[in-house]
N, C-alpha and C positions, 0 to 999 in steps of 0.2 A: 610512319615508319622511322623517321628520323629521331623522334622523341624516344621510341623504344630502344634504338641503338645507343642513344646518349645515356639512357638509364642503365643499360647493360654495361656500357663502358665505365661509367662511374662506379658501379658495383664491383666490377673487376678490379679497378684501380684501388678501391677501398680494401678489397680482399688481399691484394698484393702488399699494400702498406701495412695491413694488420699482420701478415706473415713476416714481413721484414722486421717490424717492431717486436714481434714475439721472439724471433731469433736473437735480436739485439739484447732483449731483456734476459733471455736464457743464458747467453754468453756472459753478460755482465754479472749475473748472480751465481755463476759457477755451475750451471746445470750440465755443462759438457765436460767437466773435469772428472776424471776417473770413471769412465764409462764401464769398464770391466767389473768394477765392484758392484755397480748397480744391477748387473746381470746375475750376480751371485747371491743377491739378497733373498731371493725366493727359496733358496735351498737351506736346509738345516741338517742336524746330525742324523736324523732319521732317513734322509735322502741325500747322500753325498753327491757331489758334482760328477756328472758323467755316468752315474749308475741309477737307472730308473727303477723305482720300487713299485710303481703302480702298473698293473697290467690291464689297461683299459681295452686294448685290442690284442688278446693273446694269439700267438701264432699257432695255426692248426697244422697238424701233421698231415702228410699226403694220404695216409690210410683213412683218417677221419673224414677228409674231404670226399674221397670216393664212396665211403659208406653213406655219408649224408646225401650225395647225389643219387645213389641207388635207392635210398629210402624215399626221396622226393619223386623219383620216377615211378616207383611202385605205388605211391599215394595218388599219382595222377591217373593211373589206369583203373578202370572200373573192375569190380570183382567178377561179375558175370556178364561178359560182353555178349551182345546179341549176335546170333549167326545170321549172316546176310545171304 
């Protein structure tokens, strides 16, 4: 058990050292300068900042939702129910 804890401790220390060195390298090479500009790189003239042009999840109107729910309820019910 002692060997396993030692191995885990060494791996945790190595991970912390790697993270600290990574942040040091990033700061030294200017990776943290002008963070706002990096966030704007993904936009172009076709999709200006703050105006989404893709409608992956279009908003449904209330009437469409109720019609879809009624259609789903009608589909769940059998056409000719047996009389009991």
